[in-house]
LOKOL-78169 format. One record per residue (C-alpha): x, y, z; residue in three letters. Coordinates in steps of 0.5 Angstrom, whole numbers, padded with zeros to 4 digits, always signed. Example, Ala and Ser with C-alpha at 12.3 -4.5 7.8 and 13.67 -1.06 7.14 Angstrom:
<recs>
+0025-0009+0016Ala;+0027-0002+0014Ser;
</recs>
This chain:
<recs>
+0138+0256+0227Unk;+0142+0261+0230Unk;+0150+0261+0231Unk;+0149+0261+0238Unk;+0145+0255+0238Unk;+0149+0251+0234Unk;+0156+0253+0238Unk;+0152+0251+0245Unk;+0150+0244+0242Unk;+0157+0242+0241Unk;+0159+0238+0247Unk;+0165+0241+0251Unk;+0168+0233+0251Unk;+0168+0233+0243Unk;+0172+0240+0243Unk;+0177+0237+0247Unk;+0178+0232+0241Unk;+0178+0238+0236Unk;+0184+0241+0240Unk;+0188+0235+0240Unk;+0187+0234+0232Unk;+0189+0241+0232Unk;+0195+0240+0236Unk;+0197+0233+0231Unk;+0195+0237+0225Unk;+0200+0243+0227Unk;+0206+0237+0228Unk;+0205+0233+0222Unk;+0204+0239+0217Unk;+0208+0245+0220Unk;+0215+0241+0218Unk;+0214+0242+0211Unk;+0214+0249+0212Unk;+0220+0250+0217Unk;+0224+0244+0213Unk;+0229+0249+0210Unk;+0230+0253+0217Unk;+0231+0246+0220Unk;+0236+0244+0215Unk;+0240+0251+0216Unk;+0240+0250+0223Unk;+0243+0243+0223Unk;+0247+0244+0217Unk;+0244+0239+0213Unk;+0241+0239+0206Unk;+0234+0240+0205Unk;+0233+0232+0202Unk;+0236+0230+0208Unk;+0232+0234+0213Unk;+0226+0231+0209Unk;+0227+0225+0213Unk;+0224+0228+0219Unk;+0217+0228+0215Unk;+0218+0220+0214Unk;+0220+0219+0221Unk;+0214+0222+0223Unk;+0210+0218+0219Unk;+0214+0211+0221Unk;+0212+0213+0228Unk;+0205+0213+0226Unk;+0205+0206+0223Unk;+0209+0203+0229Unk;+0205+0207+0234Unk;+0198+0205+0232Unk;+0198+0198+0234Unk;+0203+0199+0239Unk;+0199+0203+0243Unk;+0193+0199+0242Unk;+0197+0193+0246Unk;+0196+0197+0252Unk;+0189+0200+0250Unk;+0185+0195+0253Unk;+0188+0196+0260Unk;+0186+0203+0261Unk;+0179+0207+0260Unk;+0179+0211+0254Unk;+0180+0218+0258Unk;+0186+0216+0261Unk;+0189+0213+0255Unk;+0187+0220+0251Unk;+0190+0224+0257Unk;+0197+0219+0257Unk;+0197+0220+0249Unk;+0197+0227+0249Unk;+0202+0228+0255Unk;+0207+0223+0251Unk;+0206+0228+0245Unk;+0207+0234+0249Unk;+0214+0231+0252Unk;+0216+0228+0245Unk;+0215+0235+0241Unk;+0219+0239+0247Unk;+0225+0234+0246Unk;+0224+0235+0239Unk;+0225+0243+0240Unk;+0231+0242+0245Unk;+0235+0236+0241Unk;+0242+0239+0239Unk;+0243+0234+0233Unk;+0240+0231+0227Unk;+0240+0224+0230Unk;+0236+0226+0236Unk;+0231+0230+0232Unk;+0230+0224+0228Unk;+0229+0219+0234Unk;+0224+0225+0238Unk;+0221+0226+0231Unk;+0219+0218+0230Unk;+0217+0218+0238Unk;+0212+0224+0237Unk;+0209+0220+0231Unk;+0207+0214+0236Unk;+0201+0217+0239Unk;+0198+0220+0233Unk;+0194+0214+0230Unk;+0192+0211+0237Unk;+0189+0218+0239Unk;+0185+0219+0233Unk;+0183+0212+0233Unk;+0181+0212+0240Unk;+0178+0219+0239Unk;+0174+0217+0234Unk;+0171+0211+0238Unk;+0170+0216+0244Unk;+0167+0221+0239Unk;+0162+0216+0236Unk;+0160+0214+0243Unk;+0159+0221+0246Unk;+0155+0223+0240Unk;+0147+0224+0239Unk;+0144+0218+0236Unk;+0144+0219+0228Unk;+0150+0224+0229Unk;+0156+0219+0230Unk;+0160+0221+0224Unk;+0159+0228+0225Unk;+0162+0228+0232Unk;+0168+0224+0229Unk;+0168+0230+0223Unk;+0169+0235+0229Unk;+0175+0231+0232Unk;+0178+0231+0225Unk;+0176+0239+0224Unk;+0182+0240+0228Unk;+0187+0238+0223Unk;+0183+0243+0218Unk;+0184+0248+0223Unk;+0191+0247+0224Unk;+0192+0248+0216Unk;+0188+0254+0216Unk;+0191+0258+0222Unk;+0196+0253+0226Unk;+0201+0251+0220Unk;+0202+0258+0217Unk;+0203+0261+0224Unk;+0208+0256+0226Unk;+0211+0257+0219Unk;+0212+0264+0220Unk;+0215+0264+0227Unk;+0220+0259+0225Unk;+0222+0263+0219Unk;+0222+0270+0223Unk;+0224+0267+0230Unk;+0226+0260+0231Unk;+0223+0253+0229Unk;+0224+0251+0236Unk;+0219+0256+0239Unk;+0214+0253+0234Unk;+0215+0246+0237Unk;+0215+0248+0244Unk;+0208+0252+0242Unk;+0206+0245+0240Unk;+0208+0242+0246Unk;+0204+0247+0250Unk;+0198+0246+0246Unk;+0198+0238+0248Unk;+0199+0240+0255Unk;+0192+0244+0254Unk;+0189+0238+0251Unk;+0191+0233+0256Unk;+0188+0238+0261Unk;+0182+0239+0258Unk;+0180+0232+0257Unk;+0181+0231+0264Unk;+0176+0237+0266Unk;+0171+0235+0260Unk;+0171+0228+0258Unk;+0167+0224+0262Unk;+0170+0217+0264Unk;+0168+0212+0260Unk;+0169+0205+0262Unk;+0174+0200+0259Unk;+0171+0196+0254Unk;+0170+0188+0255Unk;+0174+0183+0252Unk;+0179+0189+0250Unk;+0186+0185+0250Unk;+0190+0185+0244Unk;+0189+0178+0243Unk;+0181+0179+0243Unk;+0181+0185+0239Unk;+0186+0182+0234Unk;+0180+0177+0232Unk;+0177+0182+0228Unk;+0182+0182+0223Unk;+0180+0174+0221Unk;+0175+0177+0217Unk;+0176+0180+0210Unk;+0172+0187+0212Unk;+0177+0190+0216Unk;+0183+0189+0211Unk;+0179+0191+0205Unk;+0177+0198+0209Unk;+0185+0198+0210Unk;+0186+0197+0203Unk;+0181+0203+0201Unk;+0185+0207+0206Unk;+0192+0206+0204Unk;+0191+0206+0196Unk;+0184+0210+0195Unk;+0186+0216+0199Unk;+0193+0216+0196Unk;+0190+0220+0191Unk;+0190+0226+0196Unk;+0197+0225+0197Unk;+0199+0225+0189Unk;+0196+0232+0189Unk;+0198+0235+0195Unk;+0205+0233+0195Unk;+0206+0236+0189Unk;+0201+0242+0189Unk;+0207+0248+0190Unk;+0210+0246+0183Unk;+0204+0245+0180Unk;+0201+0252+0182Unk;+0208+0255+0180Unk;+0210+0251+0174Unk;+0204+0250+0171Unk;+0199+0255+0173Unk;+0205+0260+0173Unk;+0203+0263+0180Unk;+0209+0267+0184Unk;+0212+0263+0189Unk;+0209+0267+0195Unk;+0202+0266+0193Unk;+0203+0258+0195Unk;+0201+0260+0202Unk;+0195+0263+0200Unk;+0193+0257+0195Unk;+0195+0252+0201Unk;+0190+0256+0206Unk;+0185+0255+0200Unk;+0186+0248+0200Unk;+0185+0248+0208Unk;+0179+0252+0207Unk;+0176+0246+0202Unk;+0179+0241+0207Unk;+0175+0244+0213Unk;+0168+0244+0209Unk;+0169+0237+0206Unk;+0170+0235+0213Unk;+0164+0237+0216Unk;+0160+0235+0209Unk;+0163+0228+0209Unk;+0160+0227+0216Unk;+0153+0229+0215Unk;+0153+0225+0208Unk;+0155+0219+0212Unk;+0150+0220+0217Unk;+0145+0221+0212Unk;+0146+0215+0208Unk;+0151+0210+0210Unk;+0159+0210+0211Unk;+0160+0205+0205Unk;+0156+0209+0200Unk;+0159+0216+0202Unk;+0166+0213+0201Unk;+0164+0210+0194Unk;+0161+0217+0192Unk;+0167+0221+0195Unk;+0172+0216+0191Unk;+0169+0217+0185Unk;+0168+0225+0186Unk;+0176+0224+0187Unk;+0177+0221+0181Unk;+0173+0226+0177Unk;+0176+0232+0181Unk;+0184+0230+0180Unk;+0182+0229+0172Unk;+0179+0236+0172Unk;+0185+0239+0176Unk;+0190+0236+0171Unk;+0186+0239+0165Unk;+0185+0246+0168Unk;+0191+0248+0172Unk;+0194+0252+0166Unk;+0189+0257+0168Unk;+0190+0261+0175Unk;+0182+0262+0177Unk;+0180+0255+0175Unk;+0186+0252+0178Unk;+0185+0256+0185Unk;+0177+0253+0185Unk;+0179+0246+0184Unk;+0184+0247+0189Unk;+0178+0248+0194Unk;+0174+0243+0191Unk;+0179+0237+0191Unk;+0181+0239+0198Unk;+0174+0239+0200Unk;+0173+0232+0197Unk;+0179+0229+0199Unk;+0178+0231+0207Unk;+0170+0229+0206Unk;+0172+0222+0206Unk;+0176+0221+0213Unk;+0170+0221+0217Unk;+0166+0216+0213Unk;+0172+0211+0213Unk;+0173+0212+0220Unk;+0165+0210+0221Unk;+0166+0204+0216Unk;+0172+0201+0220Unk;+0168+0202+0227Unk;+0162+0199+0224Unk;+0166+0193+0221Unk;+0170+0191+0227Unk;+0165+0191+0233Unk;+0168+0189+0240Unk;+0175+0191+0237Unk;+0174+0198+0235Unk;+0180+0202+0238Unk;+0185+0197+0235Unk;+0181+0197+0228Unk;+0180+0205+0228Unk;+0188+0206+0230Unk;+0190+0201+0224Unk;+0186+0205+0220Unk;+0190+0211+0222Unk;+0197+0207+0220Unk;+0194+0205+0213Unk;+0192+0213+0212Unk;+0200+0214+0213Unk;+0202+0209+0208Unk;+0197+0212+0203Unk;+0201+0218+0205Unk;+0208+0215+0203Unk;+0205+0211+0197Unk;+0201+0217+0194Unk;+0208+0222+0194Unk;+0212+0216+0192Unk;+0208+0214+0186Unk;+0206+0221+0184Unk;+0213+0223+0184Unk;+0215+0217+0179Unk;+0212+0221+0172Unk;+0215+0227+0174Unk;+0222+0224+0175Unk;+0221+0221+0168Unk;+0220+0228+0165Unk;+0213+0228+0165Unk;+0209+0235+0167Unk;+0207+0237+0174Unk;+0200+0235+0172Unk;+0202+0228+0171Unk;+0201+0226+0179Unk;+0194+0227+0178Unk;+0193+0221+0173Unk;+0196+0217+0178Unk;+0192+0219+0184Unk;+0186+0218+0180Unk;+0188+0211+0178Unk;+0189+0210+0186Unk;+0182+0213+0188Unk;+0179+0208+0182Unk;+0183+0202+0186Unk;+0180+0204+0192Unk;+0173+0205+0189Unk;+0174+0198+0186Unk;+0175+0195+0193Unk;+0169+0199+0196Unk;+0165+0195+0191Unk;+0168+0188+0193Unk;+0166+0190+0200Unk;+0159+0192+0198Unk;+0158+0186+0195Unk;+0161+0182+0201Unk;+0156+0186+0205Unk;+0150+0184+0201Unk;+0152+0177+0201Unk;+0153+0176+0208Unk;+0146+0180+0209Unk;+0143+0175+0204Unk;+0145+0169+0208Unk;+0143+0172+0215Unk;+0136+0173+0212Unk;+0135+0167+0208Unk;+0132+0161+0212Unk;+0135+0154+0211Unk;+0129+0150+0208Unk;+0128+0144+0211Unk;+0126+0138+0207Unk;+0118+0136+0207Unk;+0117+0129+0210Unk;+0111+0125+0207Unk;+0109+0119+0211Unk;+0108+0113+0206Unk;+0106+0106+0210Unk;+0111+0106+0216Unk;+0117+0109+0213Unk;+0118+0117+0212Unk;+0120+0119+0205Unk;+0124+0126+0204Unk;+0122+0130+0199Unk;+0126+0137+0197Unk;
</recs>
């Protein structure tokens, strides 16, 4: 198949979600790159400026269920437009905020639409996709995140370093408005889901399956963040790369994430989301252990940066489809909640990964913590797999009725 055929087969409605993912990816990850510039502008320490990263993550966790409360009242198209307009407004306000407290507030508010956009977008993508290609459509949306890490974040960081970080966030606000306009033009008007009130949607969480999936996301994917949070000191202190090589290494990681994202979508469509998630968590365990062993050598360290990035991002689309399939009738709330749990995994992985470093161990030690988190996620996958088999067995096994034998005038029941 030619490249022209491949790109012509991609629906413009799905590309609008990719642009949104690009915008969100720049907002979330660019802050790490411009943190010293923000700290210098406002005369605060870098650790204090780091609270802006935490504020955004907190906004994602709060916003996912909060946005879902109003989601049932509007069509998905209107919701996605509204969420991107919010994103544009709060990023513009962040770019103009004159003081650190106002930066914290606007940064938290900028995180509010994040989880809901990806959650609702994943449901919309799966509905717009051709049959059998649902996970690939979801992966196309999340491709925006990976493209942001390859192009948007380095570009925004360069502008922040050489001109002003405020310009970088104004650019994000402009991209958010472009996303809203593209959704308005190209996204079909999908109907409001029936019985989509918050109380009705919340009934899905009476079953253990969504909670198990949230656990897999919050704990299992924490392995990614134990690795990525400390990749800079790992490469400079252990692999002995110069500091200016970290940008190149992050681009390698971003390329791996891009490849892995599409790989995960194809695997989930070909096999099943649960089997794919289990396999990828097992692969993440192996990958992190290999990273800890080979990071003393530069070439293997770079190769494993690509591989680990690919494995880590390959799990996103399968997990999103896993949640959508497990919460029929409550897909938007459940899918948004998964985004909140992923950000809890971000915080958990970074915190736990830092503990052995603080205790004086090598910068390779977070990889062992990450492997443990991924292994816990794998165990939860096994629990979910067994539960699904039990439920399926109960559905297909007929209830045996006792035989009735007539003895004289009285029936006799035998088992």
